[in-house]
C-alpha positions in Angstrom: 83.8 174.0 0.6 86.3 171.4 -0.5 86.5 168.3 1.7 89.9 166.7 2.2 89.7 164.1 4.9 93.4 163.4 4.9 96.6 163.9 6.9 98.3 167.2 6.2 101.6 168.8 7.3 101.8 170.5 10.7 101.8 174.1 9.5 98.9 173.8 7.0 96.3 175.1 9.4 98.4 178.2 10.0 98.7 178.7 6.3 94.9 178.4 5.9 94.3 180.9 8.7 96.8 183.3 7.2 94.7 183.2 4.0 91.7 184.2 6.1 89.9 180.9 5.6 88.0 178.8 8.2 88.5 175.0 8.5 87.5 172.0 10.4 90.3 169.7 11.6 91.1 167.3 14.4 94.1 165.5 15.9 94.3 161.9 14.9 94.4 159.2 17.6 97.6 157.2 17.7 95.6 154.2 16.5 94.6 156.2 13.3 97.9 157.8 12.5 99.6 154.8 10.8 96.6 154.2 8.6 96.6 157.8 7.4 100.3 157.9 6.9 100.0 154.8 4.6 97.2 156.6 2.6 99.3 159.8 2.4 102.3 157.8 1.3 100.3 156.3 -1.6 99.2 159.9 -2.6 102.8 161.1 -2.5 104.1 158.1 -4.4 101.6 158.9 -7.2 102.8 162.5 -7.2 106.4 161.3 -7.5 105.3 159.0 -10.4 103.7 162.0 -12.1 106.5 164.4 -11.6 108.0 165.7 -14.8 111.3 167.3 -13.7 114.1 166.3 -11.4 113.2 169.1 -9.0 109.5 168.0 -8.8 110.7 164.4 -8.2 113.0 165.4 -5.4 110.2 167.5 -3.8 107.9 164.5 -3.8 110.6 162.3 -2.5 111.1 164.7 0.4 107.4 164.3 1.2 107.7 160.5 1.1 110.8 160.7 3.4 108.9 162.9 5.8 106.2 160.3 5.9 108.7 157.5 6.5 110.0 159.4 9.5 106.4 159.8 10.8 105.6 156.1 10.2 108.8 155.1 12.1 107.8 157.2 15.0 104.3 155.7 15.0 105.8 152.2 15.0 108.4 153.0 17.6 111.3 152.3 15.3 114.3 154.5 14.8 115.7 155.5 11.4 118.9 153.7 12.2 116.9 150.5 12.8 115.2 151.0 9.4 118.6 151.6 7.8 119.9 148.3 9.3 117.0 146.4 7.9 117.5 148.0 4.5 121.2 147.1 4.5 120.3 143.5 5.5 117.8 143.2 2.7 120.2 144.7 0.2 123.0 142.2 1.3 120.6 139.3 0.8 118.7 140.3 -2.3 120.6 143.3 -3.7 119.6 146.8 -4.4 118.3 148.5 -7.5 121.5 150.1 -8.8 121.8 147.8 -11.8 118.4 148.9 -13.1 117.4 145.3 -13.9 113.9 145.1 -15.5 112.6 141.5 -15.4 110.4 140.6 -18.4 109.5 137.0 -17.7 110.7 133.8 -16.2 110.5 130.4 -17.9 108.2 127.9 -16.3 109.7 124.7 -14.8 
């Protein structure tokens, strides 16, 4: 029996049941959710990193975005508030559109 011990999407248990399999699961306490979202986000970021095609990459980004929405809900922050913070950071430090890859910086 494989052991997962991780956050899964809401309909996974229905899919497991439809396959005629038994499982053990529980609902996370609100105090546990953010920790598990962070762990799942690392997992999904690694899958995005390993993706070979544009389609696979977009699929993994969709998972990351779903986790962003879940994290925001757990933190009591709206997506609009997040977007405002993103825009403020971009105005102050820039985005990533120029694809700048810093190699090194001279010591003073």
